[in-house]
PDB file with SEQRES, HELIX, SHEET and CRYST1 records, atoms N, CA, C and O in Angstrom:
SEQRES   1 A   87  MET LYS MET ASN ASP PHE ILE PHE ILE LEU THR PHE PHE          
SEQRES   2 A   87  PHE SER VAL LYS ALA SER ASN MET THR LEU LEU ASP THR          
SEQRES   3 A   87  ILE THR GLU HIS ILE ALA ASN THR MET SER ILE GLN VAL          
SEQRES   4 A   87  SER SER PHE ALA LEU THR GLN LEU HIS THR PRO ILE ALA          
SEQRES   5 A   87  TYR ILE ASP ILE ASN LYS LYS LYS LEU LYS MET PHE PRO          
SEQRES   6 A   87  GLY SER PRO LYS VAL GLN LEU ILE ARG LEU LEU GLU ASP          
SEQRES   7 A   87  LEU CYS GLY ALA ALA SER ASN LYS SER                          
HELIX    1 AA1 MET A    3  ALA A   18  1                                  16    
HELIX    2 AA2 LEU A   23  MET A   35  1                                  13    
HELIX    3 AA3 VAL A   39  SER A   41  5                                   3    
HELIX    4 AA4 LYS A   69  SER A   84  1                                  16    
SHEET    1 AA1 3 GLN A  46  HIS A  48  0                                        
SHEET    2 AA1 3 ALA A  52  ASP A  55 -1                                        
SHEET    3 AA1 3 LYS A  60  MET A  63 -1                                        
CRYST1    1.000    1.000    1.000  90.00  90.00  90.00 P 1           1          
ATOM      1  N   MET A   1       6.106  -5.923 -10.373  1.00  0.00           N  
ATOM      2  CA  MET A   1       5.753  -4.582 -10.334  1.00  0.00           C  
ATOM      3  C   MET A   1       6.515  -3.821 -11.111  1.00  0.00           C  
ATOM      4  O   MET A   1       7.713  -4.105 -11.092  1.00  0.00           O  
ATOM      5  N   LYS A   2       6.119  -2.769 -11.920  1.00  0.00           N  
ATOM      6  CA  LYS A   2       6.821  -1.905 -12.763  1.00  0.00           C  
ATOM      7  C   LYS A   2       7.394  -0.842 -11.863  1.00  0.00           C  
ATOM      8  O   LYS A   2       6.893  -0.543 -10.779  1.00  0.00           O  
ATOM      9  N   MET A   3       8.537  -0.257 -12.404  1.00  0.00           N  
ATOM     10  CA  MET A   3       9.343   0.711 -11.685  1.00  0.00           C  
ATOM     11  C   MET A   3       8.321   1.962 -11.392  1.00  0.00           C  
ATOM     12  O   MET A   3       8.336   2.548 -10.309  1.00  0.00           O  
ATOM     13  N   ASN A   4       7.527   2.277 -12.349  1.00  0.00           N  
ATOM     14  CA  ASN A   4       6.543   3.475 -12.182  1.00  0.00           C  
ATOM     15  C   ASN A   4       5.645   3.342 -11.056  1.00  0.00           C  
ATOM     16  O   ASN A   4       5.379   4.280 -10.305  1.00  0.00           O  
ATOM     17  N   ASP A   5       5.121   2.027 -10.930  1.00  0.00           N  
ATOM     18  CA  ASP A   5       4.210   1.634  -9.876  1.00  0.00           C  
ATOM     19  C   ASP A   5       4.911   1.726  -8.554  1.00  0.00           C  
ATOM     20  O   ASP A   5       4.359   2.283  -7.605  1.00  0.00           O  
ATOM     21  N   PHE A   6       6.126   1.191  -8.456  1.00  0.00           N  
ATOM     22  CA  PHE A   6       6.890   1.333  -7.078  1.00  0.00           C  
ATOM     23  C   PHE A   6       7.130   2.718  -6.784  1.00  0.00           C  
ATOM     24  O   PHE A   6       6.971   3.065  -5.614  1.00  0.00           O  
ATOM     25  N   ILE A   7       7.517   3.652  -7.714  1.00  0.00           N  
ATOM     26  CA  ILE A   7       7.767   5.068  -7.443  1.00  0.00           C  
ATOM     27  C   ILE A   7       6.404   5.680  -6.921  1.00  0.00           C  
ATOM     28  O   ILE A   7       6.379   6.429  -5.944  1.00  0.00           O  
ATOM     29  N   PHE A   8       5.301   5.327  -7.612  1.00  0.00           N  
ATOM     30  CA  PHE A   8       4.061   5.872  -7.038  1.00  0.00           C  
ATOM     31  C   PHE A   8       3.768   5.406  -5.665  1.00  0.00           C  
ATOM     32  O   PHE A   8       3.431   6.215  -4.800  1.00  0.00           O  
ATOM     33  N   ILE A   9       3.877   4.176  -5.430  1.00  0.00           N  
ATOM     34  CA  ILE A   9       3.750   3.668  -3.998  1.00  0.00           C  
ATOM     35  C   ILE A   9       4.540   4.250  -3.009  1.00  0.00           C  
ATOM     36  O   ILE A   9       4.058   4.436  -1.892  1.00  0.00           O  
ATOM     37  N   LEU A  10       5.844   4.605  -3.301  1.00  0.00           N  
ATOM     38  CA  LEU A  10       6.691   5.180  -2.366  1.00  0.00           C  
ATOM     39  C   LEU A  10       6.390   6.636  -2.180  1.00  0.00           C  
ATOM     40  O   LEU A  10       6.515   7.149  -1.068  1.00  0.00           O  
ATOM     41  N   THR A  11       5.984   7.346  -3.257  1.00  0.00           N  
ATOM     42  CA  THR A  11       5.511   8.721  -3.236  1.00  0.00           C  
ATOM     43  C   THR A  11       4.285   8.795  -2.351  1.00  0.00           C  
ATOM     44  O   THR A  11       4.235   9.655  -1.471  1.00  0.00           O  
ATOM     45  N   PHE A  12       3.299   7.942  -2.536  1.00  0.00           N  
ATOM     46  CA  PHE A  12       2.134   7.839  -1.728  1.00  0.00           C  
ATOM     47  C   PHE A  12       2.392   7.555  -0.325  1.00  0.00           C  
ATOM     48  O   PHE A  12       1.788   8.176   0.551  1.00  0.00           O  
ATOM     49  N   PHE A  13       3.333   6.572  -0.029  1.00  0.00           N  
ATOM     50  CA  PHE A  13       3.685   6.345   1.295  1.00  0.00           C  
ATOM     51  C   PHE A  13       4.298   7.528   1.996  1.00  0.00           C  
ATOM     52  O   PHE A  13       3.926   7.801   3.138  1.00  0.00           O  
ATOM     53  N   PHE A  14       5.188   8.226   1.404  1.00  0.00           N  
ATOM     54  CA  PHE A  14       5.832   9.382   2.062  1.00  0.00           C  
ATOM     55  C   PHE A  14       4.965  10.417   2.252  1.00  0.00           C  
ATOM     56  O   PHE A  14       5.083  11.143   3.239  1.00  0.00           O  
ATOM     57  N   SER A  15       3.907  10.620   1.248  1.00  0.00           N  
ATOM     58  CA  SER A  15       2.988  11.659   1.500  1.00  0.00           C  
ATOM     59  C   SER A  15       2.088  11.433   2.765  1.00  0.00           C  
ATOM     60  O   SER A  15       1.782  12.357   3.519  1.00  0.00           O  
ATOM     61  N   VAL A  16       1.687  10.130   2.939  1.00  0.00           N  
ATOM     62  CA  VAL A  16       1.030   9.901   4.197  1.00  0.00           C  
ATOM     63  C   VAL A  16       1.833  10.078   5.358  1.00  0.00           C  
ATOM     64  O   VAL A  16       1.377  10.638   6.355  1.00  0.00           O  
ATOM     65  N   LYS A  17       3.055   9.621   5.298  1.00  0.00           N  
ATOM     66  CA  LYS A  17       3.876   9.902   6.612  1.00  0.00           C  
ATOM     67  C   LYS A  17       4.089  11.304   6.906  1.00  0.00           C  
ATOM     68  O   LYS A  17       4.192  11.659   8.080  1.00  0.00           O  
ATOM     69  N   ALA A  18       4.178  12.259   5.812  1.00  0.00           N  
ATOM     70  CA  ALA A  18       4.414  13.584   6.045  1.00  0.00           C  
ATOM     71  C   ALA A  18       3.156  14.427   6.566  1.00  0.00           C  
ATOM     72  O   ALA A  18       3.300  15.517   7.119  1.00  0.00           O  
ATOM     73  N   SER A  19       2.019  13.881   6.361  1.00  0.00           N  
ATOM     74  CA  SER A  19       0.819  14.541   6.724  1.00  0.00           C  
ATOM     75  C   SER A  19       0.282  14.000   7.950  1.00  0.00           C  
ATOM     76  O   SER A  19       0.732  12.980   8.472  1.00  0.00           O  
ATOM     77  N   ASN A  20      -0.728  14.712   8.437  1.00  0.00           N  
ATOM     78  CA  ASN A  20      -1.370  14.271   9.598  1.00  0.00           C  
ATOM     79  C   ASN A  20      -2.603  13.374   9.241  1.00  0.00           C  
ATOM     80  O   ASN A  20      -3.396  13.033  10.119  1.00  0.00           O  
ATOM     81  N   MET A  21      -2.727  13.051   8.111  1.00  0.00           N  
ATOM     82  CA  MET A  21      -3.923  12.298   7.672  1.00  0.00           C  
ATOM     83  C   MET A  21      -3.598  10.742   7.799  1.00  0.00           C  
ATOM     84  O   MET A  21      -2.450  10.300   7.762  1.00  0.00           O  
ATOM     85  N   THR A  22      -4.709   9.987   7.949  1.00  0.00           N  
ATOM     86  CA  THR A  22      -4.496   8.590   7.999  1.00  0.00           C  
ATOM     87  C   THR A  22      -4.420   7.964   6.586  1.00  0.00           C  
ATOM     88  O   THR A  22      -4.779   8.595   5.592  1.00  0.00           O  
ATOM     89  N   LEU A  23      -3.970   6.780   6.534  1.00  0.00           N  
ATOM     90  CA  LEU A  23      -3.806   6.067   5.106  1.00  0.00           C  
ATOM     91  C   LEU A  23      -5.264   6.152   4.472  1.00  0.00           C  
ATOM     92  O   LEU A  23      -5.348   6.498   3.294  1.00  0.00           O  
ATOM     93  N   LEU A  24      -6.279   5.889   5.105  1.00  0.00           N  
ATOM     94  CA  LEU A  24      -7.675   5.778   4.565  1.00  0.00           C  
ATOM     95  C   LEU A  24      -8.050   7.154   4.076  1.00  0.00           C  
ATOM     96  O   LEU A  24      -8.604   7.304   2.987  1.00  0.00           O  
ATOM     97  N   ASP A  25      -7.751   8.156   4.871  1.00  0.00           N  
ATOM     98  CA  ASP A  25      -8.055   9.612   4.371  1.00  0.00           C  
ATOM     99  C   ASP A  25      -7.348  10.019   3.098  1.00  0.00           C  
ATOM    100  O   ASP A  25      -7.871  10.716   2.229  1.00  0.00           O  
ATOM    101  N   THR A  26      -6.040   9.502   3.050  1.00  0.00           N  
ATOM    102  CA  THR A  26      -5.236   9.810   1.928  1.00  0.00           C  
ATOM    103  C   THR A  26      -5.768   9.113   0.682  1.00  0.00           C  
ATOM    104  O   THR A  26      -5.828   9.674  -0.412  1.00  0.00           O  
ATOM    105  N   ILE A  27      -6.153   7.854   0.911  1.00  0.00           N  
ATOM    106  CA  ILE A  27      -6.717   7.137  -0.219  1.00  0.00           C  
ATOM    107  C   ILE A  27      -8.088   7.725  -0.756  1.00  0.00           C  
ATOM    108  O   ILE A  27      -8.332   7.803  -1.960  1.00  0.00           O  
ATOM    109  N   THR A  28      -8.927   8.115   0.201  1.00  0.00           N  
ATOM    110  CA  THR A  28     -10.215   8.682  -0.118  1.00  0.00           C  
ATOM    111  C   THR A  28      -9.893  10.049  -0.862  1.00  0.00           C  
ATOM    112  O   THR A  28     -10.492  10.353  -1.893  1.00  0.00           O  
ATOM    113  N   GLU A  29      -9.038  10.761  -0.363  1.00  0.00           N  
ATOM    114  CA  GLU A  29      -8.758  12.058  -1.160  1.00  0.00           C  
ATOM    115  C   GLU A  29      -8.268  11.811  -2.606  1.00  0.00           C  
ATOM    116  O   GLU A  29      -8.674  12.447  -3.579  1.00  0.00           O  
ATOM    117  N   HIS A  30      -7.364  10.835  -2.642  1.00  0.00           N  
ATOM    118  CA  HIS A  30      -6.715  10.539  -3.945  1.00  0.00           C  
ATOM    119  C   HIS A  30      -7.823  10.073  -4.959  1.00  0.00           C  
ATOM    120  O   HIS A  30      -7.852  10.548  -6.094  1.00  0.00           O  
ATOM    121  N   ILE A  31      -8.726   9.146  -4.538  1.00  0.00           N  
ATOM    122  CA  ILE A  31      -9.916   8.718  -5.379  1.00  0.00           C  
ATOM    123  C   ILE A  31     -10.771   9.923  -5.718  1.00  0.00           C  
ATOM    124  O   ILE A  31     -11.239  10.006  -6.853  1.00  0.00           O  
ATOM    125  N   ALA A  32     -11.012  10.876  -4.801  1.00  0.00           N  
ATOM    126  CA  ALA A  32     -11.923  11.955  -5.046  1.00  0.00           C  
ATOM    127  C   ALA A  32     -11.244  12.897  -6.107  1.00  0.00           C  
ATOM    128  O   ALA A  32     -11.894  13.389  -7.029  1.00  0.00           O  
ATOM    129  N   ASN A  33      -9.902  13.119  -5.925  1.00  0.00           N  
ATOM    130  CA  ASN A  33      -9.192  13.987  -6.874  1.00  0.00           C  
ATOM    131  C   ASN A  33      -9.009  13.409  -8.225  1.00  0.00           C  
ATOM    132  O   ASN A  33      -8.998  14.148  -9.210  1.00  0.00           O  
ATOM    133  N   THR A  34      -8.868  12.162  -8.323  1.00  0.00           N  
ATOM    134  CA  THR A  34      -8.459  11.466  -9.638  1.00  0.00           C  
ATOM    135  C   THR A  34      -9.655  11.031 -10.397  1.00  0.00           C  
ATOM    136  O   THR A  34      -9.669  11.046 -11.628  1.00  0.00           O  
ATOM    137  N   MET A  35     -10.734  10.614  -9.625  1.00  0.00           N  
ATOM    138  CA  MET A  35     -11.947   9.939 -10.188  1.00  0.00           C  
ATOM    139  C   MET A  35     -13.178  10.664  -9.914  1.00  0.00           C  
ATOM    140  O   MET A  35     -14.210  10.240 -10.433  1.00  0.00           O  
ATOM    141  N   SER A  36     -13.218  11.719  -9.156  1.00  0.00           N  
ATOM    142  CA  SER A  36     -14.449  12.334  -8.703  1.00  0.00           C  
ATOM    143  C   SER A  36     -15.435  11.514  -8.141  1.00  0.00           C  
ATOM    144  O   SER A  36     -16.635  11.711  -8.334  1.00  0.00           O  
ATOM    145  N   ILE A  37     -14.924  10.473  -7.356  1.00  0.00           N  
ATOM    146  CA  ILE A  37     -15.798   9.694  -6.613  1.00  0.00           C  
ATOM    147  C   ILE A  37     -15.740   9.924  -5.090  1.00  0.00           C  
ATOM    148  O   ILE A  37     -14.679   9.838  -4.471  1.00  0.00           O  
ATOM    149  N   GLN A  38     -16.839  10.198  -4.548  1.00  0.00           N  
ATOM    150  CA  GLN A  38     -16.862  10.435  -3.026  1.00  0.00           C  
ATOM    151  C   GLN A  38     -16.987   9.146  -2.304  1.00  0.00           C  
ATOM    152  O   GLN A  38     -18.085   8.623  -2.115  1.00  0.00           O  
ATOM    153  N   VAL A  39     -15.802   8.599  -1.877  1.00  0.00           N  
ATOM    154  CA  VAL A  39     -15.781   7.275  -1.330  1.00  0.00           C  
ATOM    155  C   VAL A  39     -16.526   7.253   0.065  1.00  0.00           C  
ATOM    156  O   VAL A  39     -16.977   6.195   0.504  1.00  0.00           O  
ATOM    157  N   SER A  40     -16.639   8.412   0.728  1.00  0.00           N  
ATOM    158  CA  SER A  40     -17.337   8.433   2.025  1.00  0.00           C  
ATOM    159  C   SER A  40     -18.842   8.157   1.855  1.00  0.00           C  
ATOM    160  O   SER A  40     -19.550   7.873   2.822  1.00  0.00           O  
ATOM    161  N   SER A  41     -19.267   8.241   0.715  1.00  0.00           N  
ATOM    162  CA  SER A  41     -20.728   7.988   0.518  1.00  0.00           C  
ATOM    163  C   SER A  41     -21.003   6.537   0.439  1.00  0.00           C  
ATOM    164  O   SER A  41     -22.167   6.135   0.433  1.00  0.00           O  
ATOM    165  N   PHE A  42     -20.009   5.743   0.380  1.00  0.00           N  
ATOM    166  CA  PHE A  42     -20.162   4.221   0.379  1.00  0.00           C  
ATOM    167  C   PHE A  42     -20.045   3.591   1.693  1.00  0.00           C  
ATOM    168  O   PHE A  42     -19.340   4.147   2.535  1.00  0.00           O  
ATOM    169  N   ALA A  43     -20.611   2.567   1.957  1.00  0.00           N  
ATOM    170  CA  ALA A  43     -20.594   1.788   3.167  1.00  0.00           C  
ATOM    171  C   ALA A  43     -19.407   0.781   3.037  1.00  0.00           C  
ATOM    172  O   ALA A  43     -19.427  -0.015   2.098  1.00  0.00           O  
ATOM    173  N   LEU A  44     -18.467   0.773   3.849  1.00  0.00           N  
ATOM    174  CA  LEU A  44     -17.479  -0.275   3.964  1.00  0.00           C  
ATOM    175  C   LEU A  44     -18.014  -1.432   4.725  1.00  0.00           C  
ATOM    176  O   LEU A  44     -18.371  -1.331   5.899  1.00  0.00           O  
ATOM    177  N   THR A  45     -18.068  -2.628   3.983  1.00  0.00           N  
ATOM    178  CA  THR A  45     -18.592  -3.767   4.597  1.00  0.00           C  
ATOM    179  C   THR A  45     -17.528  -4.904   4.815  1.00  0.00           C  
ATOM    180  O   THR A  45     -17.636  -5.773   5.680  1.00  0.00           O  
ATOM    181  N   GLN A  46     -16.550  -4.801   3.980  1.00  0.00           N  
ATOM    182  CA  GLN A  46     -15.422  -5.787   4.147  1.00  0.00           C  
ATOM    183  C   GLN A  46     -14.122  -5.152   4.006  1.00  0.00           C  
ATOM    184  O   GLN A  46     -13.983  -4.208   3.228  1.00  0.00           O  
ATOM    185  N   LEU A  47     -13.092  -5.636   4.753  1.00  0.00           N  
ATOM    186  CA  LEU A  47     -11.724  -5.167   4.677  1.00  0.00           C  
ATOM    187  C   LEU A  47     -10.772  -6.265   4.887  1.00  0.00           C  
ATOM    188  O   LEU A  47     -10.800  -6.938   5.917  1.00  0.00           O  
ATOM    189  N   HIS A  48      -9.918  -6.467   3.924  1.00  0.00           N  
ATOM    190  CA  HIS A  48      -8.962  -7.693   3.925  1.00  0.00           C  
ATOM    191  C   HIS A  48      -7.579  -7.000   3.788  1.00  0.00           C  
ATOM    192  O   HIS A  48      -7.325  -6.325   2.791  1.00  0.00           O  
ATOM    193  N   THR A  49      -6.702  -7.168   4.777  1.00  0.00           N  
ATOM    194  CA  THR A  49      -5.367  -6.715   4.699  1.00  0.00           C  
ATOM    195  C   THR A  49      -4.433  -7.962   4.967  1.00  0.00           C  
ATOM    196  O   THR A  49      -4.921  -9.046   5.291  1.00  0.00           O  
ATOM    197  N   PRO A  50      -3.126  -7.777   4.827  1.00  0.00           N  
ATOM    198  CA  PRO A  50      -2.180  -8.873   5.246  1.00  0.00           C  
ATOM    199  C   PRO A  50      -2.325  -9.310   6.591  1.00  0.00           C  
ATOM    200  O   PRO A  50      -2.010 -10.471   6.851  1.00  0.00           O  
ATOM    201  N   ILE A  51      -2.790  -8.494   7.565  1.00  0.00           N  
ATOM    202  CA  ILE A  51      -2.876  -8.862   9.027  1.00  0.00           C  
ATOM    203  C   ILE A  51      -4.123  -9.127   9.526  1.00  0.00           C  
ATOM    204  O   ILE A  51      -4.207  -9.639  10.642  1.00  0.00           O  
ATOM    205  N   ALA A  52      -5.230  -8.835   8.814  1.00  0.00           N  
ATOM    206  CA  ALA A  52      -6.577  -9.136   9.353  1.00  0.00           C  
ATOM    207  C   ALA A  52      -7.671  -9.149   8.168  1.00  0.00           C  
ATOM    208  O   ALA A  52      -7.511  -8.651   7.054  1.00  0.00           O  
ATOM    209  N   TYR A  53      -8.699  -9.755   8.592  1.00  0.00           N  
ATOM    210  CA  TYR A  53      -9.906  -9.733   7.710  1.00  0.00           C  
ATOM    211  C   TYR A  53     -11.154  -9.404   8.453  1.00  0.00           C  
ATOM    212  O   TYR A  53     -11.483 -10.107   9.408  1.00  0.00           O  
ATOM    213  N   ILE A  54     -11.872  -8.380   8.079  1.00  0.00           N  
ATOM    214  CA  ILE A  54     -13.151  -7.968   8.767  1.00  0.00           C  
ATOM    215  C   ILE A  54     -14.253  -8.045   7.745  1.00  0.00           C  
ATOM    216  O   ILE A  54     -14.116  -7.644   6.589  1.00  0.00           O  
ATOM    217  N   ASP A  55     -15.351  -8.580   8.226  1.00  0.00           N  
ATOM    218  CA  ASP A  55     -16.652  -8.638   7.431  1.00  0.00           C  
ATOM    219  C   ASP A  55     -17.697  -8.071   8.448  1.00  0.00           C  
ATOM    220  O   ASP A  55     -17.977  -8.705   9.466  1.00  0.00           O  
ATOM    221  N   ILE A  56     -18.227  -6.951   8.175  1.00  0.00           N  
ATOM    222  CA  ILE A  56     -19.147  -6.218   9.009  1.00  0.00           C  
ATOM    223  C   ILE A  56     -20.418  -7.023   9.062  1.00  0.00           C  
ATOM    224  O   ILE A  56     -20.937  -7.226  10.159  1.00  0.00           O  
ATOM    225  N   ASN A  57     -20.945  -7.485   7.988  1.00  0.00           N  
ATOM    226  CA  ASN A  57     -22.213  -8.051   7.740  1.00  0.00           C  
ATOM    227  C   ASN A  57     -22.326  -9.408   8.556  1.00  0.00           C  
ATOM    228  O   ASN A  57     -23.378  -9.766   9.085  1.00  0.00           O  
ATOM    229  N   LYS A  58     -21.168 -10.115   8.606  1.00  0.00           N  
ATOM    230  CA  LYS A  58     -21.102 -11.345   9.342  1.00  0.00           C  
ATOM    231  C   LYS A  58     -20.550 -11.153  10.778  1.00  0.00           C  
ATOM    232  O   LYS A  58     -20.411 -12.097  11.555  1.00  0.00           O  
ATOM    233  N   LYS A  59     -20.266  -9.954  11.060  1.00  0.00           N  
ATOM    234  CA  LYS A  59     -19.677  -9.493  12.452  1.00  0.00           C  
ATOM    235  C   LYS A  59     -18.474 -10.415  12.749  1.00  0.00           C  
ATOM    236  O   LYS A  59     -18.403 -11.021  13.817  1.00  0.00           O  
ATOM    237  N   LYS A  60     -17.557 -10.509  11.818  1.00  0.00           N  
ATOM    238  CA  LYS A  60     -16.460 -11.301  11.833  1.00  0.00           C  
ATOM    239  C   LYS A  60     -15.077 -10.525  11.783  1.00  0.00           C  
ATOM    240  O   LYS A  60     -14.919  -9.676  10.905  1.00  0.00           O  
ATOM    241  N   LEU A  61     -14.137 -10.775  12.638  1.00  0.00           N  
ATOM    242  CA  LEU A  61     -12.737 -10.256  12.687  1.00  0.00           C  
ATOM    243  C   LEU A  61     -11.883 -11.440  12.872  1.00  0.00           C  
ATOM    244  O   LEU A  61     -11.984 -12.184  13.847  1.00  0.00           O  
ATOM    245  N   LYS A  62     -11.022 -11.600  11.895  1.00  0.00           N  
ATOM    246  CA  LYS A  62      -9.894 -12.663  11.966  1.00  0.00           C  
ATOM    247  C   LYS A  62      -8.668 -11.939  11.853  1.00  0.00           C  
ATOM    248  O   LYS A  62      -8.413 -11.207  10.897  1.00  0.00           O  
ATOM    249  N   MET A  63      -7.883 -12.143  12.854  1.00  0.00           N  
ATOM    250  CA  MET A  63      -6.451 -11.693  12.910  1.00  0.00           C  
ATOM    251  C   MET A  63      -5.528 -12.795  12.503  1.00  0.00           C  
ATOM    252  O   MET A  63      -5.629 -13.859  13.114  1.00  0.00           O  
ATOM    253  N   PHE A  64      -4.577 -12.672  11.484  1.00  0.00           N  
ATOM    254  CA  PHE A  64      -3.890 -13.778  10.988  1.00  0.00           C  
ATOM    255  C   PHE A  64      -2.677 -14.029  11.911  1.00  0.00           C  
ATOM    256  O   PHE A  64      -1.982 -13.108  12.339  1.00  0.00           O  
ATOM    257  N   PRO A  65      -2.470 -15.303  12.185  1.00  0.00           N  
ATOM    258  CA  PRO A  65      -1.285 -15.679  13.012  1.00  0.00           C  
ATOM    259  C   PRO A  65       0.005 -15.178  12.435  1.00  0.00           C  
ATOM    260  O   PRO A  65       0.154 -15.172  11.213  1.00  0.00           O  
ATOM    261  N   GLY A  66       0.987 -14.740  13.280  1.00  0.00           N  
ATOM    262  CA  GLY A  66       2.194 -14.295  12.853  1.00  0.00           C  
ATOM    263  C   GLY A  66       2.218 -12.744  12.460  1.00  0.00           C  
ATOM    264  O   GLY A  66       3.287 -12.252  12.100  1.00  0.00           O  
ATOM    265  N   SER A  67       1.110 -12.001  12.522  1.00  0.00           N  
ATOM    266  CA  SER A  67       1.152 -10.719  12.178  1.00  0.00           C  
ATOM    267  C   SER A  67       1.784  -9.853  13.347  1.00  0.00           C  
ATOM    268  O   SER A  67       1.582 -10.168  14.519  1.00  0.00           O  
ATOM    269  N   PRO A  68       2.508  -8.821  13.020  1.00  0.00           N  
ATOM    270  CA  PRO A  68       3.196  -8.045  14.002  1.00  0.00           C  
ATOM    271  C   PRO A  68       2.103  -7.397  14.992  1.00  0.00           C  
ATOM    272  O   PRO A  68       1.099  -6.812  14.585  1.00  0.00           O  
ATOM    273  N   LYS A  69       2.380  -7.551  16.124  1.00  0.00           N  
ATOM    274  CA  LYS A  69       1.418  -7.001  17.223  1.00  0.00           C  
ATOM    275  C   LYS A  69       1.175  -5.549  17.001  1.00  0.00           C  
ATOM    276  O   LYS A  69       0.036  -5.083  17.042  1.00  0.00           O  
ATOM    277  N   VAL A  70       2.267  -4.808  16.759  1.00  0.00           N  
ATOM    278  CA  VAL A  70       2.100  -3.240  16.638  1.00  0.00           C  
ATOM    279  C   VAL A  70       1.215  -2.984  15.573  1.00  0.00           C  
ATOM    280  O   VAL A  70       0.419  -2.061  15.744  1.00  0.00           O  
ATOM    281  N   GLN A  71       1.183  -3.643  14.443  1.00  0.00           N  
ATOM    282  CA  GLN A  71       0.257  -3.467  13.281  1.00  0.00           C  
ATOM    283  C   GLN A  71      -1.196  -3.795  13.803  1.00  0.00           C  
ATOM    284  O   GLN A  71      -2.126  -3.019  13.585  1.00  0.00           O  
ATOM    285  N   LEU A  72      -1.352  -4.944  14.484  1.00  0.00           N  
ATOM    286  CA  LEU A  72      -2.674  -5.364  14.955  1.00  0.00           C  
ATOM    287  C   LEU A  72      -3.328  -4.261  15.821  1.00  0.00           C  
ATOM    288  O   LEU A  72      -4.477  -3.842  15.683  1.00  0.00           O  
ATOM    289  N   ILE A  73      -2.366  -3.832  16.787  1.00  0.00           N  
ATOM    290  CA  ILE A  73      -2.921  -2.813  17.750  1.00  0.00           C  
ATOM    291  C   ILE A  73      -3.339  -1.583  16.912  1.00  0.00           C  
ATOM    292  O   ILE A  73      -4.407  -1.017  17.143  1.00  0.00           O  
ATOM    293  N   ARG A  74      -2.468  -1.155  15.904  1.00  0.00           N  
ATOM    294  CA  ARG A  74      -2.884   0.021  15.225  1.00  0.00           C  
ATOM    295  C   ARG A  74      -4.097  -0.032  14.499  1.00  0.00           C  
ATOM    296  O   ARG A  74      -4.849   0.940  14.437  1.00  0.00           O  
ATOM    297  N   LEU A  75      -4.379  -1.348  13.827  1.00  0.00           N  
ATOM    298  CA  LEU A  75      -5.577  -1.690  13.069  1.00  0.00           C  
ATOM    299  C   LEU A  75      -6.811  -1.489  14.033  1.00  0.00           C  
ATOM    300  O   LEU A  75      -7.828  -0.903  13.663  1.00  0.00           O  
ATOM    301  N   LEU A  76      -6.639  -2.044  15.357  1.00  0.00           N  
ATOM    302  CA  LEU A  76      -7.791  -2.005  16.209  1.00  0.00           C  
ATOM    303  C   LEU A  76      -7.979  -0.573  16.677  1.00  0.00           C  
ATOM    304  O   LEU A  76      -9.148  -0.220  16.836  1.00  0.00           O  
ATOM    305  N   GLU A  77      -7.042   0.286  16.917  1.00  0.00           N  
ATOM    306  CA  GLU A  77      -7.169   1.594  17.213  1.00  0.00           C  
ATOM    307  C   GLU A  77      -7.915   2.385  16.066  1.00  0.00           C  
ATOM    308  O   GLU A  77      -8.815   3.190  16.307  1.00  0.00           O  
ATOM    309  N   ASP A  78      -7.480   2.098  14.849  1.00  0.00           N  
ATOM    310  CA  ASP A  78      -8.147   2.722  13.667  1.00  0.00           C  
ATOM    311  C   ASP A  78      -9.630   2.330  13.667  1.00  0.00           C  
ATOM    312  O   ASP A  78     -10.494   3.181  13.460  1.00  0.00           O  
ATOM    313  N   LEU A  79      -9.919   1.074  13.892  1.00  0.00           N  
ATOM    314  CA  LEU A  79     -11.323   0.645  13.874  1.00  0.00           C  
ATOM    315  C   LEU A  79     -12.128   1.195  14.882  1.00  0.00           C  
ATOM    316  O   LEU A  79     -13.283   1.554  14.654  1.00  0.00           O  
ATOM    317  N   CYS A  80     -11.527   1.296  16.116  1.00  0.00           N  
ATOM    318  CA  CYS A  80     -12.235   1.986  17.182  1.00  0.00           C  
ATOM    319  C   CYS A  80     -12.525   3.515  16.970  1.00  0.00           C  
ATOM    320  O   CYS A  80     -13.574   4.066  17.304  1.00  0.00           O  
ATOM    321  N   GLY A  81     -11.491   4.104  16.390  1.00  0.00           N  
ATOM    322  CA  GLY A  81     -11.657   5.550  15.963  1.00  0.00           C  
ATOM    323  C   GLY A  81     -12.727   5.726  14.925  1.00  0.00           C  
ATOM    324  O   GLY A  81     -13.543   6.642  15.029  1.00  0.00           O  
ATOM    325  N   ALA A  82     -12.745   4.888  13.943  1.00  0.00           N  
ATOM    326  CA  ALA A  82     -13.758   4.849  12.992  1.00  0.00           C  
ATOM    327  C   ALA A  82     -15.207   4.550  13.440  1.00  0.00           C  
ATOM    328  O   ALA A  82     -16.153   5.089  12.866  1.00  0.00           O  
ATOM    329  N   ALA A  83     -15.372   3.722  14.428  1.00  0.00           N  
ATOM    330  CA  ALA A  83     -16.621   3.329  15.087  1.00  0.00           C  
ATOM    331  C   ALA A  83     -17.057   4.631  15.825  1.00  0.00           C  
ATOM    332  O   ALA A  83     -18.211   5.046  15.713  1.00  0.00           O  
ATOM    333  N   SER A  84     -16.104   5.282  16.596  1.00  0.00           N  
ATOM    334  CA  SER A  84     -16.609   6.400  17.374  1.00  0.00           C  
ATOM    335  C   SER A  84     -16.893   7.685  16.593  1.00  0.00           C  
ATOM    336  O   SER A  84     -17.576   8.582  17.085  1.00  0.00           O  
ATOM    337  N   ASN A  85     -16.349   7.763  15.343  1.00  0.00           N  
ATOM    338  CA  ASN A  85     -16.715   8.846  14.430  1.00  0.00           C  
ATOM    339  C   ASN A  85     -17.923   8.591  13.583  1.00  0.00           C  
ATOM    340  O   ASN A  85     -18.324   9.440  12.786  1.00  0.00           O  
ATOM    341  N   LYS A  86     -18.523   7.404  13.751  1.00  0.00           N  
ATOM    342  CA  LYS A  86     -19.568   7.057  12.827  1.00  0.00           C  
ATOM    343  C   LYS A  86     -20.880   7.870  13.294  1.00  0.00           C  
ATOM    344  O   LYS A  86     -21.252   7.955  14.465  1.00  0.00           O  
ATOM    345  N   SER A  87     -21.487   8.424  12.233  1.00  0.00           N  
ATOM    346  CA  SER A  87     -22.693   9.253  12.584  1.00  0.00           C  
ATOM    347  C   SER A  87     -23.844   8.462  12.777  1.00  0.00           C  
ATOM    348  O   SER A  87     -24.915   8.993  13.071  1.00  0.00           O  
TER     349      SER A  87                                                      
END                                                                             
């Protein structure tokens, strides 16, 4: 990773921590501001993170062994929140 990439990631991380926005909201806003793409108009069907894999079409959730429990709980909370906000 280049130093500029690392600085961008750190800046992005601290921006998320300083705001009341979720990481997904911050990424969505960043994409909208930099590329004029409204991510909210797309349907999320797959999500692959270092701690879990989700495929909505196949109705599959896999939590990877050894993942920190706090992060898994946060992921599940975020998924429940997203499901309850779905129109």
